[in-house]
C-alpha positions as CSV (number, residue, x, y, z in Angstrom):
1,X,-29.1,35.8,71.4
2,X,-29.4,39.1,73.2
3,X,-29.1,38.9,76.9
4,X,-29.8,42.4,78.2
5,X,-33.0,43.7,79.7
6,X,-34.5,46.5,77.6
7,X,-37.4,48.8,77.8
8,X,-38.1,48.1,74.1
9,X,-37.1,44.5,73.8
10,X,-39.3,41.6,72.7
11,X,-37.7,38.4,71.6
12,X,-39.5,35.6,69.7
13,X,-37.8,32.2,69.7
14,X,-38.6,29.1,67.7
15,X,-38.9,25.8,69.5
16,X,-39.7,22.3,68.5
17,X,-41.1,20.7,71.6
18,X,-42.0,23.0,74.4
19,X,-45.4,22.9,76.1
20,X,-47.0,26.3,76.6
21,X,-48.1,25.3,80.1
22,X,-44.5,24.8,81.1
23,X,-43.6,28.2,79.9
24,X,-46.6,29.7,81.7
25,X,-45.5,28.0,84.9
26,X,-42.0,29.5,84.6
27,X,-43.4,33.0,84.3
28,X,-46.1,32.6,87.0
29,X,-43.4,31.7,89.5
30,X,-41.8,35.1,89.1
31,X,-44.5,37.8,88.4
32,X,-45.7,38.0,92.0
33,X,-42.1,38.4,93.1
34,X,-41.6,41.1,90.5
35,X,-44.6,43.0,91.8
36,X,-43.4,42.8,95.4
37,X,-40.0,44.2,94.4
38,X,-41.6,47.1,92.4
39,X,-43.9,48.0,95.3
40,X,-41.0,48.7,97.5
41,X,-39.7,51.4,95.2
42,X,-42.8,52.9,93.6
43,X,-46.2,54.3,94.6
44,X,-48.0,52.2,92.0
45,X,-46.8,49.1,90.1
46,X,-48.3,46.8,87.4
47,X,-47.0,43.6,86.0
48,X,-48.2,42.4,82.5
49,X,-47.1,39.0,81.4
50,X,-47.9,37.2,78.2
51,X,-47.1,33.8,76.8
52,X,-48.0,32.4,73.4
53,X,-47.4,29.4,71.2
54,X,-48.2,29.6,67.6
55,X,-48.0,27.0,64.8
56,X,-48.2,28.5,61.3
57,X,-48.4,26.2,58.3
58,X,-47.4,28.1,55.2
59,X,-48.2,27.4,51.6
60,X,-46.5,28.9,48.5
61,X,-46.8,28.1,44.8
62,X,-49.8,25.8,45.5
63,X,-48.0,23.5,48.0
64,X,-46.7,23.3,51.5
65,X,-43.7,25.6,52.1
66,X,-43.0,25.4,55.8
67,X,-44.3,24.7,59.3
68,X,-42.9,25.5,62.7
69,X,-43.8,26.2,66.3
70,X,-43.0,29.7,67.6
71,X,-43.0,30.5,71.3
72,X,-43.0,34.0,72.8
73,X,-42.9,34.9,76.5
74,X,-42.2,38.0,78.4
75,X,-43.0,40.4,81.2
76,X,-43.6,44.1,81.3
77,X,-43.5,46.4,84.3
78,X,-45.2,49.8,84.6
79,X,-44.6,51.9,87.7
80,X,-45.6,55.3,89.0
81,X,-42.8,56.9,90.9
82,X,-43.1,60.5,92.2
83,X,-46.1,60.9,90.0
84,X,-44.4,59.9,86.8
85,X,-44.6,56.7,84.6
86,X,-41.7,54.3,84.2
87,X,-41.8,51.3,82.0
88,X,-39.5,48.4,81.1
89,X,-40.0,44.9,79.5
90,X,-38.0,41.8,79.1
91,X,-38.1,38.2,77.9
92,X,-35.9,37.2,80.8
93,X,-37.4,36.3,84.2
94,X,-34.1,35.6,86.1
95,X,-33.0,39.3,86.4
96,X,-36.1,40.9,87.9
97,X,-34.2,43.4,90.1
98,X,-32.7,44.9,86.9
99,X,-36.1,45.2,85.4
100,X,-37.4,47.1,88.5
101,X,-34.4,49.3,88.6
102,X,-34.8,50.2,84.9
103,X,-38.5,51.0,85.2
104,X,-37.9,53.2,88.3
105,X,-35.0,55.0,86.7
106,X,-37.0,55.7,83.6
107,X,-39.8,57.1,85.6
108,X,-37.9,60.4,86.1
109,X,-38.2,61.0,82.3
110,X,-41.7,59.6,81.9
111,X,-45.0,61.4,81.5
112,X,-47.0,62.6,84.5
113,X,-49.4,59.9,85.5
114,X,-53.0,60.9,85.3
115,X,-54.5,57.6,86.6
116,X,-54.8,55.2,89.4
117,X,-54.4,51.5,88.6
118,X,-57.7,49.7,88.7
119,X,-58.8,47.5,91.6
120,X,-60.5,44.2,90.8
121,X,-63.8,44.8,88.9
122,X,-66.9,43.0,87.8
123,X,-65.8,41.1,84.7
124,X,-68.1,39.8,82.1
125,X,-68.1,36.1,81.2
126,X,-66.4,35.9,77.8
127,X,-65.5,32.5,76.3
128,X,-62.3,32.7,74.1
129,X,-60.7,29.3,74.8
130,X,-61.3,26.1,73.1
131,X,-58.9,23.2,74.1
132,X,-59.5,21.5,70.7
133,X,-57.5,24.2,69.0
134,X,-54.5,23.6,71.3
135,X,-54.6,19.9,70.3
136,X,-55.2,20.3,66.6
137,X,-52.8,18.2,64.7
138,X,-50.3,19.7,62.2
139,X,-51.3,16.9,59.7
140,X,-54.9,18.1,59.8
141,X,-53.8,21.7,59.3
142,X,-51.7,20.7,56.3
143,X,-54.7,18.8,54.8
144,X,-57.0,21.8,55.4
145,X,-54.7,24.2,53.6
146,X,-53.9,21.9,50.7
147,X,-57.6,20.9,50.3
148,X,-58.5,24.6,50.0
149,X,-55.8,25.3,47.4
150,X,-56.7,22.2,45.4
151,X,-60.4,23.2,45.3
152,X,-59.6,26.7,43.9
153,X,-57.2,25.3,41.3
154,X,-59.8,22.7,40.3
155,X,-61.9,25.7,39.2
156,X,-59.0,27.7,37.8
157,X,-55.9,25.6,37.2
158,X,-53.8,28.7,36.3
159,X,-54.2,30.3,39.7
160,X,-51.1,30.5,41.8
161,X,-52.1,30.2,45.5
162,X,-50.3,31.0,48.7
163,X,-51.8,30.9,52.2
164,X,-51.6,30.0,55.8
165,X,-53.3,27.8,58.4
166,X,-52.4,28.6,61.9
167,X,-53.3,27.9,65.5
168,X,-52.3,30.0,68.5
169,X,-52.7,29.7,72.2
170,X,-51.9,32.7,74.4
171,X,-52.1,33.5,78.1
172,X,-52.2,36.9,79.7
173,X,-51.9,37.8,83.4
174,X,-52.1,41.3,84.8
175,X,-51.6,42.1,88.5
176,X,-51.0,45.4,90.2
177,X,-50.4,47.0,93.6
178,X,-54.1,47.7,94.2
179,X,-54.7,43.9,94.5
180,X,-56.1,43.3,91.0
181,X,-55.0,40.0,89.6
182,X,-56.7,38.8,86.4
183,X,-55.7,36.3,83.7
184,X,-57.1,34.5,80.7
185,X,-56.2,32.0,78.1
186,X,-57.2,32.4,74.4
187,X,-57.1,30.2,71.4
188,X,-57.1,31.3,67.8
189,X,-57.4,29.3,64.6
190,X,-57.2,30.9,61.2
191,X,-57.1,30.0,57.5
192,X,-56.4,32.3,54.6
193,X,-55.6,32.1,50.9
194,X,-54.4,34.6,48.3
195,X,-54.7,33.6,44.6
196,X,-52.9,35.3,41.7
197,X,-53.8,34.9,38.1
198,X,-51.5,36.4,35.5
199,X,-52.4,36.6,31.9
200,X,-50.1,38.7,29.7
201,X,-50.1,42.1,31.4
202,X,-53.2,41.4,33.5
203,X,-52.9,40.5,37.1
204,X,-55.9,39.4,39.2
205,X,-55.8,39.0,42.9
206,X,-58.5,37.1,44.8
207,X,-58.7,35.5,48.2
208,X,-60.4,35.2,51.6
209,X,-59.7,34.5,55.2
210,X,-61.4,33.3,58.4
211,X,-60.4,33.1,62.0
212,X,-62.1,32.0,65.2
213,X,-61.4,30.8,68.7
214,X,-62.7,27.5,67.6
215,X,-60.9,25.2,65.1
216,X,-61.9,25.7,61.5
217,X,-62.6,22.3,60.1
218,X,-64.1,23.1,56.7
219,X,-62.3,25.1,54.0
220,X,-65.5,25.3,51.8
221,X,-66.7,28.8,52.7
222,X,-63.2,30.3,52.0
223,X,-63.0,28.4,48.7
224,X,-66.5,29.4,47.6
225,X,-65.9,33.0,48.3
226,X,-62.6,32.9,46.3
227,X,-64.2,31.1,43.4
228,X,-67.1,33.7,43.4
229,X,-64.5,36.4,43.0
230,X,-62.9,34.5,40.1
231,X,-66.3,34.1,38.4
232,X,-67.1,37.8,38.6
233,X,-63.7,38.8,37.4
234,X,-63.6,36.6,34.2
235,X,-64.5,39.4,31.9
236,X,-62.6,42.7,31.9
237,X,-64.6,45.8,31.0
238,X,-64.0,49.5,30.8
239,X,-64.2,51.3,34.1
240,X,-66.9,54.0,34.7
241,X,-65.6,57.4,35.7
242,X,-67.0,60.4,37.5
243,X,-69.0,60.8,40.7
244,X,-70.9,57.5,40.7
245,X,-72.8,55.1,43.0
246,X,-70.4,52.7,44.6
247,X,-71.1,49.6,46.7
248,X,-68.4,48.6,49.2
249,X,-68.3,45.0,50.3
250,X,-67.5,44.2,53.9
251,X,-63.8,43.7,52.8
252,X,-63.8,47.0,51.0
253,X,-65.1,48.9,54.0
254,X,-62.1,48.2,56.3
255,X,-59.9,50.9,54.9
256,X,-62.6,53.2,53.6
257,X,-64.8,53.5,56.8
258,X,-63.2,51.6,59.7
259,X,-59.7,53.0,59.4
260,X,-60.6,56.8,59.4
261,X,-63.3,56.3,62.0
262,X,-61.1,54.3,64.4
263,X,-58.4,57.0,64.2
264,X,-60.9,59.8,64.8
265,X,-62.5,58.1,67.8
266,X,-59.2,57.3,69.4
267,X,-59.0,59.3,72.6
268,X,-55.3,60.1,72.0
269,X,-56.1,61.7,68.7
270,X,-58.9,63.7,70.3
271,X,-56.6,64.9,73.0
272,X,-54.0,66.0,70.4
273,X,-56.7,68.1,68.7
274,X,-56.2,66.2,65.5
275,X,-59.5,64.4,65.3
276,X,-62.3,65.8,63.1
277,X,-64.7,64.4,65.7
278,X,-63.2,66.1,68.7
279,X,-65.8,68.2,70.4
280,X,-68.6,66.5,68.4
281,X,-69.7,64.0,70.9
282,X,-73.5,63.7,70.7
283,X,-73.6,65.2,67.2
284,X,-74.7,63.5,64.0
285,X,-71.8,63.0,61.6
286,X,-72.9,60.0,59.5
287,X,-76.2,58.7,58.0
288,X,-78.8,57.9,60.6
289,X,-78.9,54.3,59.4
290,X,-75.2,53.8,60.4
291,X,-74.4,52.4,63.9
292,X,-71.0,51.1,64.9
293,X,-70.1,49.2,68.1
294,X,-67.0,47.8,69.7
295,X,-68.1,44.5,71.2
296,X,-65.3,42.7,73.0
297,X,-67.7,40.5,75.0
298,X,-68.8,38.3,72.1
299,X,-67.9,34.7,72.7
300,X,-65.2,33.0,70.6
301,X,-64.2,36.0,68.6
302,X,-60.4,36.4,68.4
303,X,-60.6,40.1,69.4
304,X,-62.9,39.4,72.4
305,X,-61.8,39.7,76.0
306,X,-63.2,40.1,79.5
307,X,-60.7,42.7,80.5
308,X,-58.4,45.1,78.6
309,X,-54.7,45.2,78.8
310,X,-54.8,47.2,82.0
311,X,-57.1,44.9,83.8
312,X,-60.2,47.0,83.4
313,X,-63.5,45.2,82.6
314,X,-64.7,45.4,79.0
315,X,-68.2,46.2,77.8
316,X,-70.2,46.7,74.6
317,X,-69.3,50.2,73.6
318,X,-71.4,52.2,71.1
319,X,-69.1,54.3,68.9
320,X,-71.6,55.7,66.5
321,X,-75.4,55.3,67.1
322,X,-77.8,56.3,64.4
323,X,-75.1,58.4,62.8
324,X,-74.3,60.2,66.1
325,X,-70.9,60.2,67.8
326,X,-71.5,58.1,71.0
327,X,-68.1,57.4,72.5
328,X,-64.4,57.9,72.3
329,X,-61.9,55.1,73.1
330,X,-59.6,55.6,76.0
331,X,-57.0,53.8,78.1
332,X,-56.4,54.9,81.7
333,X,-53.8,57.6,80.9
334,X,-55.7,59.3,78.0
335,X,-59.0,59.0,80.0
336,X,-57.3,60.8,82.9
337,X,-56.0,63.5,80.6
338,X,-59.4,64.0,79.1
339,X,-61.3,63.9,82.4
340,X,-63.2,60.9,81.2
341,X,-63.5,57.2,82.2
342,X,-61.9,54.4,80.3
343,X,-64.4,51.9,78.8
344,X,-61.9,49.1,79.0
345,X,-60.2,49.8,75.7
346,X,-56.5,49.6,76.4
347,X,-54.4,47.6,74.0
348,X,-50.6,46.9,74.2
349,X,-47.8,44.8,73.1
350,X,-45.2,43.5,75.4
351,X,-42.7,46.3,74.6
352,X,-45.1,49.2,74.7
353,X,-47.2,51.2,77.1
354,X,-51.0,50.8,76.8
355,X,-52.8,52.8,74.2
356,X,-56.5,53.1,73.2
357,X,-57.7,50.4,70.8
358,X,-60.7,48.6,69.4
359,X,-61.4,44.9,69.9
360,X,-64.3,43.5,67.8
361,X,-66.0,46.1,65.6
362,X,-69.5,45.5,64.2
363,X,-71.5,47.7,61.8
364,X,-75.3,47.4,62.1
365,X,-76.9,45.5,59.2
366,X,-79.7,47.1,57.1
367,X,-82.6,45.8,55.1
368,X,-81.5,45.6,51.5
369,X,-80.1,42.5,49.7
370,X,-76.9,42.8,47.7
371,X,-78.9,41.8,44.5
372,X,-81.4,44.7,45.1
373,X,-78.5,47.1,45.6
374,X,-77.0,46.2,42.3
375,X,-80.3,46.2,40.5
376,X,-81.0,49.8,41.6
377,X,-77.8,51.2,40.0
378,X,-77.8,52.2,36.4
379,X,-74.0,52.7,36.3
380,X,-71.6,52.3,39.1
381,X,-69.0,50.1,40.8
382,X,-68.6,47.3,43.4
383,X,-65.4,47.6,45.4
384,X,-64.3,44.2,46.8
385,X,-60.7,45.0,47.8
386,X,-58.6,48.1,47.8
387,X,-54.9,48.9,48.0
388,X,-53.3,51.9,49.7
389,X,-56.3,53.2,51.5
390,X,-54.2,54.4,54.5
391,X,-51.8,56.6,52.5
392,X,-54.0,59.7,52.4
393,X,-55.2,62.2,55.0
394,X,-56.7,59.6,57.3
395,X,-57.0,62.0,60.2
396,X,-59.2,64.2,58.0
397,X,-61.4,61.3,57.1
398,X,-60.1,61.1,53.6
399,X,-60.1,57.7,51.8
400,X,-58.7,56.8,48.5
401,X,-56.7,54.2,46.7
402,X,-56.5,51.7,43.9
403,X,-59.2,49.2,43.4
404,X,-57.4,45.9,43.7
405,X,-60.6,44.0,42.9
406,X,-63.8,45.7,41.7
407,X,-66.7,45.2,39.3
408,X,-68.6,47.4,37.0
409,X,-72.4,47.8,37.3
410,X,-74.3,48.5,34.2
411,X,-78.1,48.7,33.9
412,X,-78.5,47.0,37.3
413,X,-76.1,44.1,36.6
414,X,-72.5,43.2,37.3
415,X,-70.9,43.0,33.8
416,X,-67.2,42.4,34.6
417,X,-64.0,43.4,36.3
418,X,-62.4,46.8,36.1
419,X,-58.7,47.6,35.9
420,X,-56.5,50.6,36.7
421,X,-59.3,52.2,38.7
422,X,-59.2,54.5,41.8
423,X,-61.9,55.7,44.2
424,X,-61.6,58.7,46.5
425,X,-63.8,60.6,49.0
426,X,-64.3,61.8,52.5
427,X,-66.0,59.6,55.1
428,X,-67.9,62.4,56.7
429,X,-69.3,63.5,53.3
430,X,-69.7,60.2,51.5
431,X,-71.4,58.4,54.4
432,X,-73.8,61.2,55.3
433,X,-76.2,60.0,52.7
434,X,-76.2,56.2,52.3
435,X,-78.2,54.6,49.5
436,X,-78.6,51.3,51.2
437,X,-77.1,49.0,53.8
438,X,-77.1,45.2,53.3
439,X,-79.2,42.9,55.5
440,X,-76.6,40.1,55.5
441,X,-73.7,40.8,57.9
442,X,-70.3,39.1,57.1
443,X,-67.3,38.6,59.3
444,X,-64.0,39.8,57.7
445,X,-61.5,37.7,59.5
446,X,-62.6,37.3,63.1
447,X,-62.9,40.8,64.5
448,X,-64.8,42.9,62.0
449,X,-68.4,42.4,60.9
450,X,-70.2,44.5,58.3
451,X,-72.7,44.4,55.5
452,X,-72.5,45.8,52.0
453,X,-73.0,49.6,52.0
454,X,-74.0,51.5,48.8
455,X,-73.0,55.2,48.6
456,X,-74.6,57.6,46.0
457,X,-71.6,59.6,45.0
458,X,-68.0,58.6,45.1
459,X,-65.2,59.9,42.9
460,X,-64.1,57.2,40.4
461,X,-61.2,57.6,38.0
462,X,-59.5,55.3,35.6
463,X,-56.3,55.1,33.6
464,X,-57.2,53.9,30.1
């Protein structure tokens, strides 16, 4: 097992019987000492500590494959020395002097600091911890996953299923030389299933997943969604081609809209001059019916948090309002470089400096049912899942990829599943004129909520 302290070193170990509270206590005893040591050598200092315990239960080929408990713990130190940033991280808490020395030494090569660390702020009340997750039994998790798989195979015995049920407890503490000292504990519980159905040369992929800060006790919604996909996919039909109306489900929207938009709204991308939205704050770029927010203050969402990874209070942040660019996303450094204020959007891992990031993204619902959307289309496509959407010019707003799961619309009805089909377009062109937005919002996982969105013209091609 590696011993040395490193500025890019994050160790995960597997343990069988260690309580997360014991690990937290070990770290808590040393972080204040670490801050005191760093303050003696630097003008500003920040300690970021994280501890987590995760128990994944994995299924493969329709049955239990493995279960374990993984424990991760570590400390990161960021300093500002002579106006420059130094950073180091370790999973060891018994060699703190070396960690401080490394961070201070690296500061001479670091970027010029354009920020002051935050003092304690007014933090929103955000509930993200449920002790019942921490005490969920492995036996119950195994039963949950196996029950889900058995229900899907009851409908379609040929389906080969794999999946996961997991629980996670994590604790974060951030303290700095300006007297800020904040911490929180979060629980996450998740369930997912991926089903594969192979018939001759045809391969069908279906599945669904959910996550929450509460325990998930019922697999029924995940099973019902997976079975719905199987039902719609039974018949294979010839794919339509051309510039056609396309309905993207909430799952399909992730790579098509959310990925290009999150990159373009990232303050770092804007500063680099690479964002197509740079300089367009306050301008309309999408359909007036489209509004997108980052809402980290929602209770019991896995992405929610009262403070970001620099200890700055979070808030509901409008990203796009009525089609107009409303905000860019910053951490302290990028905000300083841009002459802006951070909205509390810093994200980081143990082995990296903070960077701008989103927490819980929601797209405003509309007023049209999915059935009415389909009924209003003479010929078109429903895109349920895509593959390879991030391989194009994401910075330019381009989207495109293979339709992993999609259905043909003909005369206002879904008539079957398409194969060997691709869609392509540009976010800022395709989403300027929206046909309809669904009135029912759905959570995709635990940190993205959206409705179905119908676009009038998307390039659809197929290999016959």
